[in-house]
Every structure is written in structure tokens, then in C-alpha cells.
C-alpha positions in Angstrom: 11.2 -10.7 49.9 9.4 -13.0 47.6 8.1 -16.3 48.8 10.2 -19.4 47.7 9.1 -20.5 44.0 8.3 -16.8 43.2 10.2 -13.9 42.1 9.5 -10.0 42.3 9.0 -7.7 39.6 7.9 -4.0 38.9 5.5 -3.1 36.6 5.3 0.9 35.7 1.7 1.6 34.4 0.5 4.1 31.8 0.3 6.9 34.5 4.1 6.5 35.9 2.9 4.7 39.0 5.1 1.8 40.0 3.5 -1.6 41.2 5.7 -4.3 43.2 4.6 -7.5 41.9 5.3 -11.3 43.3 5.0 -13.8 40.5 4.9 -17.7 40.8 7.6 -19.4 38.5 5.9 -23.0 38.9 2.8 -22.0 37.1 3.8 -21.5 33.6 2.6 -17.6 33.7 3.8 -14.9 31.5 4.1 -11.3 32.2 0.7 -10.5 30.7 -1.0 -13.1 32.7 0.4 -11.8 36.1 -0.4 -8.2 34.9 -4.1 -9.4 34.4 -3.9 -11.2 37.8 -3.2 -8.1 39.6 -5.7 -6.1 37.5 -3.1 -4.0 35.8 -4.7 -2.7 32.4 -3.1 -5.1 29.9 -5.8 -6.6 27.5 -4.0 -9.7 26.0 -6.7 -9.7 23.4 -5.1 -12.5 21.5 -4.9 -14.8 24.7 -0.9 -14.7 24.6 -0.3 -16.0 20.9 1.8 -12.7 19.9 -0.9 -12.2 17.7 -1.6 -8.6 18.9 0.4 -5.8 20.8 -2.1 -5.2 23.6 0.7 -6.5 26.1 3.3 -4.2 24.3 6.0 -2.9 27.3 9.5 -1.4 27.6 12.0 -3.4 29.5 13.6 -0.8 32.1 15.8 -3.2 34.0 19.0 -5.1 32.7 17.5 -8.5 33.3 18.8 -10.8 30.9 15.6 -11.8 28.7 15.2 -14.9 26.2 15.5 -14.3 22.7 12.8 -12.8 20.8 11.0 -15.2 18.5 9.9 -14.6 14.9 6.2 -14.2 16.0 7.1 -11.7 18.5 9.3 -9.6 16.0 6.7 -9.7 13.5 4.1 -8.4 15.9 6.4 -5.7 17.2 7.0 -4.5 13.4 3.3 -3.7 13.3 2.8 -2.1 16.8 2.5 1.6 17.7 5.2 3.1 19.9 7.9 0.6 19.5 11.3 1.1 21.1 14.4 -0.6 21.1 13.7 -2.2 24.7 10.0 -3.1 23.3 8.7 -6.8 24.2 5.4 -8.6 24.3 4.6 -9.6 28.0 3.0 -12.7 26.5 6.3 -13.8 25.4 8.2 -13.2 28.9 7.6 -16.4 30.8 7.9 -16.2 34.7 11.2 -18.0 35.4 13.8 -17.5 38.5 16.0 -15.3 35.7 13.4 -12.9 35.7 13.6 -12.1 39.3 14.1 -8.2 39.7 12.6 -7.0 36.3 11.3 -3.7 35.6 8.9 -2.8 32.9 6.6 -0.3 31.8 3.3 -0.5 30.0 3.5 1.0 26.6 0.9 3.5 25.7 -2.1 2.1 24.0 -3.0 3.1 19.9 -6.1 4.6 21.0 -4.9 6.9 24.2 
């Protein structure tokens, strides 16, 4: 059970291993930053500005997500391995509504 003010989420890495993570909802962090804090292989090259797709992931759970912004849509239009459930981790802010989120890291273009 997550500490108060935190949510639980699962990130499946590129090798299929599931990582159960706890993320604070009071630090204005996004999914990319949480993955980096846990040393998962997410580059976040642009620093969370939706200008690259190195934090591309697939949403596996039925968690209700905030609507995708134009910048995120434009970036995903240029990304590799895009699916209907693709999102950029940098655009998913850690809020109580995301408790139970389950995502899988998308393959990297140079894998």
C-alpha cells in the first residue's frame, strides 16, 4: 500500500519485467521523471517538453488519463512503434487519478 500522498503504478520495461513503483503526487513529477528516479531506461532527452519521444510508452491499464495535448500528438505522429495506447511519459503528471496506472516502455528506434 502506498504512503499517503503517493500513488502506485507498474512500469513494464523493454525486457518484459514489471516494476512496481510508488510516486509522489505532491512534487509535480511526471511519469518520465518517476522512471528516471527509479533508474529505468527512459532518456527524456528533451527534459519533458514533448519535443522527443524517448519517454514513449504504452498504457496497459484502463486508467482515465488527461486528454492528449497538441504537442504530444504532434510528437507521437513522428515517433516509431506508435500504437493506439501510446503516450509520452513526460506528459503524464502524477496525480491521485493515476493510481494503479500500468504502462510498458516502447521499444527504442535504435533497438
